[in-house]
C-alpha positions in Angstrom: 17.5 12.2 7.3 17.1 10.2 10.5 16.0 6.7 10.9 14.4 5.5 14.1 13.0 2.2 15.1 9.2 1.9 14.9 6.7 -0.1 17.0 4.9 -3.1 15.7 1.2 -3.5 16.0 0.4 -5.3 19.1 4.0 -5.3 20.2 6.9 -2.9 20.5 10.1 -2.0 18.7 13.6 -2.9 19.8 14.1 -6.2 21.7 11.5 -5.8 24.3 8.3 -4.2 25.6 8.3 -0.5 25.6 11.8 0.1 24.0 12.4 3.6 22.9 12.8 4.4 19.2 16.3 3.7 17.9 17.9 7.0 17.0 19.5 7.8 13.7 22.4 5.5 13.0 23.4 7.0 9.7 25.5 9.8 11.1 26.8 7.9 14.1 28.5 4.7 12.9 31.8 5.6 14.6 30.1 6.4 17.9 28.0 3.2 18.0 30.9 1.1 16.7 33.1 2.4 19.5 30.2 1.7 21.9 30.0 -1.9 20.6 33.8 -2.3 21.0 33.6 -1.0 24.6 30.7 -3.5 25.1 32.8 -6.3 23.8 35.7 -5.4 26.1 33.3 -5.3 29.0 32.0 -8.7 28.1 35.5 -10.2 28.0 36.7 -8.5 31.2 33.5 -8.7 33.3 33.3 -11.1 36.2 30.9 -13.7 35.1 28.5 -13.1 38.0 25.6 -13.7 35.7 26.4 -17.4 35.1 24.1 -18.3 38.0 21.5 -16.0 36.6 20.6 -14.7 40.1 20.4 -10.9 40.1 18.0 -8.0 40.6 15.9 -7.0 37.7 17.1 -3.9 36.0 15.2 -1.7 33.5 17.2 -3.3 30.6 16.5 -6.8 31.8 12.8 -6.0 32.1 12.9 -4.8 28.5 14.5 -8.1 27.5 11.2 -9.9 28.4 10.6 -9.4 24.7 12.5 -12.6 23.9 9.3 -14.5 23.0 8.9 -17.9 21.5 5.2 -17.5 20.8 2.9 -14.9 19.4 1.1 -12.9 22.1 -2.3 -14.3 21.0 -1.0 -17.9 21.3 0.5 -17.4 24.7 -2.6 -16.0 26.3 -4.3 -17.3 29.4 -6.4 -19.7 27.4 -3.4 -20.8 25.3 -2.8 -24.1 27.1 -6.4 -25.2 26.7 -6.0 -24.9 22.9 -2.7 -26.7 23.0 -4.2 -29.5 25.1 -7.0 -29.9 22.6 -4.6 -30.1 19.7 -2.5 -32.7 21.7 -5.6 -34.9 22.1 -6.2 -34.7 18.3 -2.6 -35.2 17.2 -1.1 -37.5 19.7 -0.5 -41.2 19.1 -0.5 -43.6 22.1 -0.5 -40.6 24.4 2.7 -39.1 22.9 3.2 -36.1 20.6 5.8 -36.6 18.0 8.4 -34.0 17.1 7.0 -33.3 13.6 3.6 -32.3 15.1 5.0 -30.0 17.9 5.0 -26.8 15.8 1.3 -27.1 14.8 0.3 -28.2 18.3 1.8 -25.0 20.0 0.7 -22.6 17.2 4.0 -22.2 15.3 2.9 -24.0 12.1 4.6 -21.3 10.1 7.9 -21.9 11.8 8.2 -25.7 11.8 12.0 -25.9 11.6 12.4 -23.3 14.4 9.8 -25.0 16.6 11.6 -28.4 16.0 14.8 -26.9 17.4 13.0 -25.6 20.4 11.5 -29.0 21.0 15.0 -30.6 20.8 16.5 -28.1 23.2 13.7 -28.5 25.8 13.8 -32.3 25.5 17.6 -32.5 25.8 17.6 -30.6 29.1 15.2 -33.1 30.5 17.1 -36.1 29.1 14.2 -37.0 26.8 14.8 -38.6 23.5 13.2 -36.3 20.9 12.4 -39.2 18.6 10.2 -40.8 21.2 7.9 -37.8 21.5 6.5 -36.3 24.7 3.5 -37.0 27.0 0.9 -34.4 27.8 2.5 -33.7 31.2 5.9 -33.1 29.5 4.3 -30.9 26.8 2.8 -28.8 29.6 6.2 -28.4 31.2 7.5 -27.2 27.8 4.6 -24.8 27.4 5.0 -23.3 30.8 8.7 -22.7 30.3 8.2 -21.1 26.9 5.5 -18.8 28.2 7.3 -18.0 31.4 7.5 -14.2 32.0 11.0 -14.6 33.5 13.5 -13.6 30.9 16.2 -15.9 32.3 14.0 -18.9 31.5 13.6 -17.9 27.9 17.2 -16.9 27.5 18.2 -20.4 28.7 15.9 -22.0 26.0 17.4 -19.7 23.3 20.9 -20.6 24.4 20.2 -24.3 24.5 18.8 -24.0 20.9 22.2 -22.7 19.9 24.2 -25.1 22.0 23.7 -28.3 20.0 26.0 -30.5 22.0 24.8 -29.2 25.4 28.3 -28.3 26.7 27.3 -24.8 27.8 29.4 -23.2 25.1 28.5 -21.8 21.7 30.9 -22.3 18.8 31.0 -20.3 15.6 29.4 -23.2 13.7 26.5 -23.4 16.2 25.9 -19.7 15.9 25.9 -20.0 12.2 23.3 -22.8 12.3 20.9 -20.7 14.4 21.4 -17.7 12.0 20.5 -20.0 9.1 17.5 -21.2 11.1 16.3 -17.7 11.9 16.8 -16.5 8.3 14.6 -19.4 7.0 11.9 -18.7 9.6 11.9 -15.0 8.5 12.1 -15.6 4.8 15.5 -13.8 4.5 17.3 -15.7 1.7 20.1 -13.2 1.4 20.9 -13.3 5.1 21.0 -17.1 4.9 23.7 -16.9 2.2 25.9 -14.8 4.4 25.3 -16.7 7.7 29.0 -17.6 8.1 30.1 -13.9 7.8 27.5 -12.8 10.4 28.4 -15.7 12.8 32.0 -14.5 12.5 30.9 -11.0 13.4 29.2 -12.2 16.5 32.2 -14.2 17.6 34.4 -11.2 16.9 32.4 -9.1 19.3 31.9 -11.6 22.0 35.1 -13.6 21.8 37.9 -11.0 21.5 40.3 -13.4 23.2 39.7 -16.0 20.5 38.8 -18.8 22.8 36.6 -20.3 20.1 33.3 -20.1 22.1 31.0 -17.9 24.0 28.9 -18.5 27.1 25.3 -17.6 28.0 26.3 -14.6 30.1 28.2 -13.0 27.2 25.1 -13.5 24.9 22.9 -11.8 27.5 25.4 -8.9 27.9 25.2 -8.2 24.2 21.5 -8.3 24.2 21.3 -5.9 27.1 23.9 -3.7 25.5 21.8 -3.4 22.3 19.0 -2.0 24.4 21.1 0.5 26.4 23.2 1.5 23.4 20.1 2.4 21.3 18.9 5.2 23.5 17.9 6.5 26.9 15.9 4.5 29.4 12.6 3.2 28.2 10.4 4.2 31.1 9.3 7.4 29.5 8.8 5.8 26.2 6.7 3.0 27.7 4.5 5.5 29.5 4.1 7.5 26.3 3.2 4.4 24.3 0.7 3.4 26.9 -1.0 6.8 26.7 -1.1 6.9 22.9 -2.5 3.4 22.6 -5.8 4.7 24.1 -7.8 7.4 22.2 -7.8 10.6 24.2 -11.6 11.0 24.4 -13.5 11.1 27.7 -16.6 12.9 26.4 -20.2 11.9 26.9 -21.7 9.7 24.1 -23.7 12.6 22.7 -20.7 14.9 22.7 -18.6 12.2 21.1 -21.2 11.7 18.3 -21.5 15.4 17.7 -17.7 15.9 17.6 -17.3 13.0 15.2 -20.0 14.5 13.0 -18.3 17.9 13.0 -14.9 16.3 12.2 -16.4 14.3 9.3 -18.0 17.4 7.9 -14.8 19.4 8.2 -12.8 16.6 6.6 -15.3 15.9 3.8 -17.0 19.2 3.1 -15.9 19.3 -0.6 -17.3 15.8 -1.2 -20.5 16.7 0.6 -21.4 19.7 -1.4 -20.5 18.1 -4.7 -22.5 14.9 -4.0 -25.3 17.0 -2.6 -25.6 19.1 -5.7 -25.4 16.0 -7.9 -28.1 14.3 -5.8 -30.4 17.3 -5.9 -30.0 17.5 -9.7 -31.0 13.8 -10.1 -34.0 14.2 -7.8 -35.1 17.4 -9.6 -34.9 15.7 -13.0 -36.7 12.6 -11.8 -39.6 14.7 -10.2 -39.8 16.9 -13.3 -40.2 14.0 -15.7 -42.4 12.1 -13.3 -44.8 15.1 -13.0 -44.7 15.7 -16.7 -45.9 12.2 -17.6 -48.4 12.2 -14.7 -50.3 14.9 -16.6 -50.2 13.2 -20.0 -52.8 10.9 -21.6 -50.3 8.0 -21.5 -50.8 8.0 -17.7 -54.3 6.7 -18.2 -53.0 3.6 -20.0 -49.7 2.8 -18.2 -50.2 4.6 -14.8 -47.4 5.4 -12.5 -45.1 2.8 -14.2 -44.4 5.1 -17.1 -43.8 8.0 -14.8 -41.1 6.0 -12.9 -39.6 4.7 -16.2 -39.3 8.2 -17.7 -38.0 9.8 -14.4 -35.3 7.1 -14.3 -34.5 7.8 -18.0 -34.0 11.5 -17.3 -31.5 10.8 -14.6 -29.7 8.4 -17.0 -29.2 11.2 -19.5 -27.6 13.4 -16.9 -25.4 10.6 -15.5 -24.3 9.2 -18.9 -23.1 12.8 -19.6 -21.4 13.4 -16.2 -19.6 10.1 -16.0 -17.3 11.2 -18.8 -16.0 14.3 -17.0 -14.1 12.6 -14.2 -12.0 10.7 -16.8 -11.1 13.8 -18.8 -7.6 13.7 -17.2 -5.9 16.5 -19.1 -8.7 18.9 -18.1 -8.6 17.8 -14.5 -4.8 18.1 -14.4 -5.0 21.7 -15.4 -7.9 22.5 -13.1 -5.9 21.1 -10.1 -3.6 24.1 -10.4 -6.4 26.6 -10.3 -8.4 28.1 -7.4 -11.2 25.6 -8.1 -9.1 22.9 -6.4 -9.9 24.7 -3.1 -13.6 23.8 -3.4 -13.7 20.9 -5.8 -12.3 17.5 -4.7 -10.4 16.6 -7.9 -8.6 13.9 -6.1 -11.9 12.0 -5.9 -12.5 11.9 -9.6 -12.3 8.1 -9.9 -14.5 7.6 -6.8 -17.1 10.1 -8.3 -16.9 8.2 -11.6 -17.8 5.0 -9.7 -20.6 6.6 -7.8 -22.1 7.8 -11.1 -21.7 4.4 -12.6 -23.7 2.9 -9.7 -26.4 5.5 -10.2 -26.5 4.5 -13.9 -26.9 0.9 -13.0 -29.8 1.7 -10.7 -31.4 4.0 -13.2 -31.1 1.4 -16.0 -32.6 -1.3 -13.9 -35.5 0.9 -12.8 -36.2 2.1 -16.4 -36.0 -1.4 -17.8 -38.1 -3.2 -15.1 -40.8 -0.5 -15.2 -41.2 -0.9 -18.9 -40.9 -4.7 -19.1 -42.9 -5.7 -16.0 -45.6 -2.9 -16.2 -45.7 -0.6 -19.2 -45.5 -3.2 -22.0 -48.1 -5.6 -20.5 -50.5 -2.7 -20.0 -49.8 -1.3 -23.5 -50.4 -4.7 -25.2 -53.5 -5.6 -23.1 -55.1 -2.1 -23.3 -58.6 -2.1 -24.9 -58.4 -1.1 -28.5 -60.8 1.8 -28.3 -59.0 3.3 -25.3 -55.6 2.7 -27.0 -56.6 4.5 -30.2 -58.0 7.4 -28.3 -55.1 8.0 -26.0 -52.0 6.6 -27.8 -53.0 6.0 -31.4 -51.1 8.9 -32.9 -47.8 7.9 -31.3 -48.0 4.3 -32.8 -49.4 5.2 -36.2 -52.8 3.8 -35.0 -51.5 0.3 -34.8 -51.5 -1.3 -31.3 -48.2 -3.0 -30.7 -47.5 -6.5 -29.6 -44.6 -7.9 -27.6 -42.8 -8.8 -30.8 -43.2 -5.4 -32.4 -42.1 -3.6 -29.1 -38.9 -5.7 -28.8 -38.1 -5.6 -32.5 -38.5 -1.8 -32.7 -35.5 0.5 -32.6 -36.1 1.5 -29.0 -36.6 -2.2 -28.2 -33.5 -3.8 -29.6 -31.2 -0.8 -28.8 -32.4 -1.0 -25.2 -31.7 -4.7 -25.1 -28.2 -4.2 -26.4 -27.6 -1.3 -24.1 -28.5 -3.4 -21.1 -26.2 -6.3 -22.2 -23.2 -4.0 -23.0 -23.5 -2.0 -19.8 -24.0 -5.0 -17.6 -21.0 -6.7 -19.1 -18.8 -3.6 -18.7 -20.1 -2.9 -15.2 -19.4 -6.4 -14.0 -15.8 -6.5 -15.4 -15.1 -3.1 -13.8 -16.0 -4.4 -10.3 -13.0 -4.9 -7.9 -13.4 -8.7 -7.9 -13.0 -8.9 -11.7 -10.6 -6.0 -12.3 -8.1 -7.3 -9.6 -8.5 -10.9 -10.6 -10.0 -11.9 -7.2 -12.5 -14.0 -9.1 -10.9 -17.2 -10.4 -12.8 -18.3 -13.5 -12.2 -21.6 -15.3 -10.6 -21.8 -18.7 -11.4 -20.4 -21.2 -13.3 -17.8 -19.2 -10.3 -16.8 -17.1 -9.5 -14.0 -19.6 -12.6 -12.2 -18.4 -10.9 -11.4 -15.1 -8.1 -8.8 -14.9 -7.2 -5.3 -16.1 -7.1 -6.2 -19.7 -10.7 -7.4 -19.7 -11.8 -4.3 -17.8 -9.9 -2.1 -20.3 -11.4 -3.7 -23.5 -14.9 -3.9 -21.9 -14.9 -0.2 -21.1 -14.2 0.6 -24.7 -17.4 -1.2 -25.7 -19.2 1.7 -24.1 -18.5 3.8 -27.2 -21.1 1.6 -28.9 -23.4 2.1 -25.9 -23.4 5.9 -26.4 -24.3 5.4 -30.1 -27.1 3.0 -29.1 -28.3 5.4 -26.3 -28.7 8.3 -28.8 -30.6 6.0 -31.2 -32.7 4.6 -28.4 -33.8 8.0 -27.2 -34.3 9.6 -30.7 -36.8 6.9 -31.9 -38.9 6.7 -28.7 -42.6 6.3 -29.2 -44.2 8.9 -27.0 -42.4 12.0 -28.2 -42.7 13.4 -31.8 -40.9 16.7 -31.7 -37.1 16.5 -32.3 -36.3 19.2 -29.8 -38.0 17.2 -27.0 -35.7 14.3 -27.6 -33.0 15.7 -25.4 -30.5 13.0 -24.8 -28.1 14.4 -27.4 -28.3 17.8 -25.7 -27.1 16.2 -22.4 -24.2 14.3 -24.1 -22.9 16.9 -26.6 -20.5 18.9 -24.4 -19.1 16.0 -22.3 -18.6 13.8 -25.4 -16.8 16.6 -27.2 -14.6 17.1 -24.2 -13.8 13.4 -23.9 -13.2 13.0 -27.7 -10.8 16.0 -27.6 -8.9 14.3 -24.7 -8.5 11.1 -26.8 -7.5 13.1 -29.8 -4.8 14.9 -27.8 -3.5 11.5 -26.7 -3.3 10.4 -30.3 -1.4 13.6 -31.2 1.0 13.4 -28.3 1.6 9.7 -29.0 3.6 10.7 -32.1 5.7 13.2 -30.3 6.1 11.2 -27.0 7.7 8.1 -28.4 10.5 7.8 -25.9 14.0 6.3 -26.1 14.7 3.6 -23.5 18.2 4.2 -22.1 18.2 1.6 -19.3 16.0 -1.2 -18.0 16.4 -3.5 -15.0 14.5 -6.5 -13.5 14.4 -6.3 -9.7 13.4 -9.0 -7.2 9.6 -9.2 -6.7 9.0 -9.1 -10.5 9.5 -5.4 -10.8 10.6 -3.9 -14.1 12.2 -0.4 -14.0 12.4 1.6 -17.2 14.6 4.7 -17.6 13.9 6.8 -20.7 14.9 10.1 -22.2 12.5 12.9 -21.2 10.9 14.7 -24.1 11.6 18.4 -23.9 7.9 19.4 -23.7 7.1 16.9 -20.9 6.7 19.0 -17.8 5.5 17.4 -14.6 5.4 17.6 -10.8 6.5 14.9 -8.3 3.5 12.7 -7.5 2.0 12.7 -11.0 1.6 9.6 -13.2 1.6 8.9 -16.9 0.3 6.2 -19.2 2.6 3.8 -20.9 2.0 1.8 -24.2 4.2 -0.8 -25.7 3.0 -1.7 -29.2 4.9 -5.0 -29.1 2.6 -6.1 -26.2 -0.6 -4.4 -27.5 -1.1 -1.7 -30.0 -4.1 -0.3 -28.1 -3.6 -0.6 -24.4 -2.4 2.2 -22.2 -1.6 1.6 -18.5 -1.0 4.2 -15.7 2.2 4.2 -13.6 3.6 6.7 -11.1 6.6 8.6 -12.3 9.5 7.8 -10.0 12.0 10.3 -11.4 12.1 13.9 -10.1 11.2 16.9 -12.2 14.8 18.1 -12.0 16.1 14.9 -13.6 16.8 14.8 -17.3 15.2 11.4 -17.7 11.9 9.7 -16.9 11.5 6.5 -14.9 8.7 4.2 -13.9 8.7 1.0 -11.8 6.2 -1.6 -12.9 5.2 -4.6 -10.9 4.0 -7.7 -12.7 0.3 -8.2 -11.8 -1.5 -9.1 -15.0 -1.2 -10.2 -18.6 0.0 -6.9 -20.0 2.7 -6.3 -17.3 3.8 -9.9 -17.5 4.4 -9.7 -21.2 6.1 -6.4 -20.9 8.4 -7.8 -18.2 9.2 -10.8 -20.4 10.1 -8.6 -23.4 12.4 -6.4 -21.4 13.7 -9.3 -19.4 15.1 -10.9 -22.6 16.6 -7.7 -23.7 18.4 -6.8 -20.5 19.1 -10.2 -19.0 22.8 -10.1 -19.7 23.2 -6.6 -18.5 21.4 -7.3 -15.2 23.8 -10.1 -14.4 26.9 -8.2 -15.4 26.1 -4.7 -14.1 24.0 -5.4 -11.1 25.7 -2.8 -8.9 25.4 -0.1 -11.5 21.7 -0.8 -11.9 21.1 -0.6 -8.1 22.3 3.0 -8.1 20.7 4.0 -11.4 17.8 6.0 -9.9 20.1 8.7 -8.7 23.2 8.5 -10.9 21.9 8.2 -14.4 22.5 11.1 -16.8 20.2 10.8 -19.8 22.2 13.0 -22.2 25.2 10.8 -21.7 23.5 7.6 -22.7 22.3 6.6 -26.2 19.1 4.7 -27.0 19.5 1.0 -26.6 18.0 -0.5 -29.7 17.6 -3.9 -28.1 14.6 -2.6 -26.1 11.0 -2.6 -27.4 9.4 0.7 -28.4 7.5 2.5 -25.7 5.1 5.5 -25.9 4.0 7.7 -23.1 1.1 10.0 -22.4 0.8 12.5 -19.7 1.5 13.7 -17.2 -1.7 13.5 -15.2 -2.5 14.9 -11.8 -2.7 12.9 -8.6 -3.2 13.8 -4.9 0.5 13.7 -4.1 1.4 16.5 -6.5 0.2 19.0 -4.0 2.7 18.0 -1.3 4.4 21.4 -1.3 1.4 23.2 0.3 2.0 21.3 3.6 4.4 22.1 6.4 5.2 18.5 7.1 4.8 15.3 5.0 3.9 11.8 6.1 4.3 9.5 3.1 3.2 5.9 3.5 3.7 3.3 0.8 2.8 -0.4 0.9 5.0 -2.5 -1.5 4.9 -1.0 -5.0 2.8 1.7 -3.5 6.0 3.5 -2.6 6.5 4.6 -6.3 4.6 8.0 -6.2 6.6 9.1 -3.2 10.0 8.2 -4.6 9.7 11.1 -7.0 8.8 13.4 -4.1 11.9 12.2 -2.1 14.1 12.7 -5.1 12.7 16.2 -5.6 13.2 17.1 -2.0 16.7 15.7 -2.2 17.5 17.7 -5.3 16.2 20.8 -3.6 18.4 20.1 -0.6 21.5 19.9 -2.8 20.5 23.0 -4.7 19.7 24.9 -1.6 23.1 24.0 0.0 24.9 25.3 -3.0 22.8 28.5 -3.0 23.3 28.8 0.8 27.0 28.5 0.3 27.0 31.2 -2.4 24.9 33.6 -0.3 26.9 33.1 2.8 30.2 33.6 0.9 29.1 36.5 -1.3 26.4 38.3 0.6 26.7 37.1 4.1 23.0 36.3 4.4 20.8 33.3 4.7 18.7 31.6 2.1 15.2 30.5 2.9 13.6 27.5 1.1 10.0 26.8 0.2 8.0 23.6 0.6 7.8 21.1 3.5 10.2 21.5 6.3 10.3 17.8 7.1 9.3 14.6 5.3 8.6 11.2 7.0 8.6 8.2 4.6 7.2 4.8 5.8 7.7 2.0 3.4 6.1 -1.4 4.4 6.8 -4.4 2.4 6.7 -8.2 2.9 9.6 -9.1 0.6 13.3 -8.5 1.4 14.1 -8.1 -2.3 11.8 -5.1 -2.6 14.5 -2.9 -1.0 16.5 -3.4 -4.2 14.0 -1.2 -6.1 15.1 2.1 -4.6 18.4 1.2 -2.8 20.1 4.0 -4.7 17.6 6.6 -3.5 17.9 5.4 0.1 21.7 5.6 0.1 21.6 9.0 -1.6 19.3 10.4 1.1 21.5 8.9 3.8 24.6 10.5 2.3 23.2 13.9 1.2 20.5 14.9 3.7 22.8 16.5 6.3 20.0 18.5 8.0 17.6 15.5 8.6 14.9 16.9 6.3 13.9 13.4 5.2 13.3 10.6 7.7 13.0 7.1 6.3 11.5 4.1 8.0 11.6 0.7 6.2 9.5 -2.1 7.6 9.7 -5.8 6.6 6.6 -7.7 7.6 8.0 -11.2 6.8 10.3 -10.9 9.8 8.8 -11.6 13.2 8.4 -8.4 15.3 11.4 -7.2 17.2 11.4 -9.1 20.5 10.4 -12.5 19.0 13.0 -15.2 19.6 12.7 -16.1 15.9 14.2 -12.7 15.0 16.4 -12.0 18.0 19.6 -13.2 16.5 18.8 -11.3 13.3 18.3 -8.1 15.3 21.6 -8.7 17.0 23.5 -9.2 13.7 21.7 -6.2 12.2 22.8 -3.9 15.1 26.4 -5.1 15.0 26.7 -4.8 11.2 25.1 -1.4 11.1 27.4 -0.2 13.9 30.4 -1.6 12.0 30.0 -0.2 8.5 26.6 1.7 8.5 25.0 -0.9 6.2 21.7 -2.6 7.0 21.9 -6.4 6.5 18.2 -6.7 5.4 17.9 -3.9 2.8 21.6 -3.6 1.9 21.3 0.2 2.2 22.3 2.7 4.8 18.7 2.9 6.1 18.0 0.5 9.0 15.1 -1.9 8.5 12.5 -2.5 11.2 10.5 -5.7 11.7 6.7 -6.4 11.5 4.4 -3.3 11.0 4.4 0.2 12.4 2.1 1.2 15.2 0.3 3.9 13.3 -1.3 5.5 16.4 2.2 5.9 17.8 3.4 7.4 14.5 0.6 10.0 14.5 1.1 10.8 18.2 4.8 11.4 17.8 4.2 13.7 14.8 1.5 15.6 16.6 3.8 16.2 19.6 6.8 17.1 17.4 5.0 19.4 15.0 2.4 21.3 17.0 0.3 23.9 15.1 1.5 22.5 11.8 -0.4 21.2 8.7 0.7 17.7 7.9 -0.1 16.1 4.6 -0.7 12.4 4.9 -0.3 10.7 1.6 -1.0 6.9 1.2 -0.7 4.5 -1.6 -1.3 0.8 -1.1 -3.9 -1.8 -0.1 -7.4 -0.4 0.7 -7.3 -2.3 4.0 -5.2 0.4 5.7 -7.0 3.4 4.2 -9.7 3.6 6.9 -7.2 3.3 9.7 -5.1 6.1 8.4 -8.1 8.3 7.6 -9.6 7.8 11.1 -6.3 8.6 12.8 -6.0 11.7 10.7 -9.4 12.9 11.8 -8.9 11.9 15.4 -5.5 13.6 15.9 -6.7 16.7 14.0 -9.6 17.1 16.5 -7.7 16.3 19.7 -4.4 18.1 19.0 -3.3 21.4 17.6 -1.8 19.6 14.6 -3.9 19.2 11.4 -3.5 16.0 9.5 -4.9 16.0 5.9 -5.3 12.5 4.5 -5.0 11.7 0.8 -5.3 8.3 -0.9 -3.8 7.7 -4.3 -6.3 6.4 -6.8 -5.8 5.0 -10.3 
C-alpha cells in the first residue's frame, strides 16, 4: 500500500502550486524522520542569511507561493472591486470595524482567523485594531494579502503568530495559532492536542532550547517539507498543466462523432434493452389502437378510445415488467451467468424507475382520454346510435356520469389513480431523501419510511388493476381480458421472492457479538455469520430489527470480507428507522464504547466470531440476502479505482479486506511453495487497487481505522493504495491549513501516525483533482482494464463517468464506470 498526496480541485497538493505527489510514508518513517532531524540541525546551524528576506527565488520558494490567505476566486483581478463595494455597505463613518473584516474580504467562514490577520496587519502599521480601518488602509491590507511574493505572505503569517511583535515565536504563541487553525478547519481532536503539537514544532526548530524561533527558521521548515516530500516539482507541474486540458483537437464534427461512438460503446447494453422495451410498448400501442379503430365503438368515441386502449395495453406490459427488476434473488443469481455480459443487471433500479415513469404517463393518458373525451361522448351519444353500436355492451341501458363512475371499472380506476399517484410521489428523490420539508403533522410523509410503506400499498393496486380490467364494458369474452395473463408470471416470481425472504428470516436471525457508535452518528454491528450465508465482497443485505419495526427491511453494504467468520455493517443515521436503531444500540453499548474505545476501533480486522458469545443486551436483528451489486464483479478487472464519499465507502471496505486477506493468504502459500517446491505462486484478481475516500468530518476516519492500519502494516507489496481526503480542511497551500500541514508532516515522520485520521494513512486536504487521478492511472497502467466503482452523492457521478469515457477513448487504458445503486 502506498499513500500519495492528491491535488485539490482548482488548486494543488502539498504546500504550493504544482507540488508533486507525496510518496508513501508508511514504509519510510525512519528515512523521513532522519531527514527532519537533519533539517532541524541545518536550521539551528545555518547562517541566518534569510532574515533580510533578500534572495533569489528557487524552485522550492516558488512552490511556497501556495501560502494563501484567500480563496483563488476571492483574490481574482476583480476581487478588490467586490471588497470595496462591501466596505461601502458595512463601514461606519468611513471606517471598517474588526468584526466586519472577515465578511468584507470574503472570509466569512473563518471569522476568527481573519480577525487575527486583521490584528497582525494593523499592528505592523501601528493602527489600533479597535478603531477600525479606512478604505485606503483596507486596500493596503488587501494588496499585501494578495501579493504574489511569498515573502510578503510569510511575514503576515509570522506576524499572526507573533502576538507581542518582538520578532520571536514562543511555544505558547505557536499553540494559539494551532488552536486557531484547528477551529478554522473544524478539527476538534487537533485542537485538544494543540500543546503537544506546539511542543513538536519547537522540538524541531529550537533544538538549542532557546525558547523561541524566528521567521527564517519557520520558512526553512516549510521549504524542507516541500523538498523532503519528493523530487523537483517542475515535471509534475507540467504534467498537471497538460492533464487539466482534455486532449482533443479534432474538428467539431469528428468530436461529435467520436463522442457518439464512445457513448454507444459504453452504454450498448442499456441501449439494446431500452430499445427492445420501447419497441414492445410501441407495438402494443399500435396493435390496440388499430384494433379499436376498426370496431363499432370508434363511431361513437372516435380516436379517444383508440388512444385510451393503446395506453392501457402498455400499462399491462409495464405493470408486469416493473416487478422483475426488484426480484433481487433472481437477479443475484443471473449476475453470475453469461447473461451478465449482455444484460445490464447493475441498472435494475434505474430500469425500475424508467418503467415507473412510463406507467405514470400511460395512466395519465388512459385516464384523461376516458374522462375528457370518451365519457362525454358516451353520455351525449344519441340513443338510437348508442343502442345500435354499443347497446349489447351496456345491457341496452345508456350510462350516465354517475353510473360510469360508480361501476367497478369506474371506482377501481379512481382508487388506482389515487394509490399510484401517492406511491409515485413519495418515491421521488425529494420525498424519499427528505429534501422536502413538510409542516407537522405531514412531515412523516417525507423520508424512507413513508416511501417503504407507500410502495406496499401497490399490492392493493395490483388487485384493483385485475378487477378494473376484468369488468371492462367493451369486452365480453374472458380470454380477451388479458391483464391477468401479463401479470401472472412476474407476480409469481415476485411472490416467490417474498416467500423466500420469510423463510430465510427464521434461519437468518443473527447473534450480535459487538456494536459500536462512531462519530458522525454511525452504528457498526458485528454479528455471527450463518453457515449458509455465502456472499462476495461488494454485495449488500437487508436488515430488520423488530424492536424498531416488525415489517421494515433496510439495505446496507456488507463491510466484512467473505473470509471473515462474522458479518458487519456500518449504518449512518439518516431517517426515523436508522435513528431509532442507533438509539436502541446506543443504550446497550454506551458503557462499552467509553471503556473499550481502543478495542472497538480495531474491531473490523481483529474480531473472531467463534470466540465471542452473543450479547443479550442487544436488540434482536434479522438479515436477508446477500444481494448482488456492481462492486461484486471487481475481480474481472486488472486494476481497481474505488471511490467512496462519506458512508459511501462501505461497499469498498469489504473489497479491501478481501484483497488484504488474499495478500496474507498468498504470502503464506508463496512461502510454502518457495520452501518446499522452489517455485512461484501466481494470484488471481486485480493486481492493484486505489481507494479514494472523501469525507467532510474528521470523526469519519474512526469508522475504518482498523482496516487502514491493517492495510498499512500487512500490504508489503503496495497492492492497495489508500487516499483519504478531508474536505472540511482548506486545501493544502492555504494559510489557514499551513500550520496543520506542518504538524502533520512532522508527526507522521516521527511515529508514522496521521494527526487527522489517527491511522497510518496520511490524510490530504480539500478534494482530489479527478482528472489528474485518471491521467496518472492511464499513464501507469497502459493497456489495462480499470474498474471504476463509485458510491456516494449523485453530483460526482457525471464527472467520473465522463472522465472514464474520455480517457478510455484517448488512451490505451480502458476505464469501466459503475455506480452503486440502492
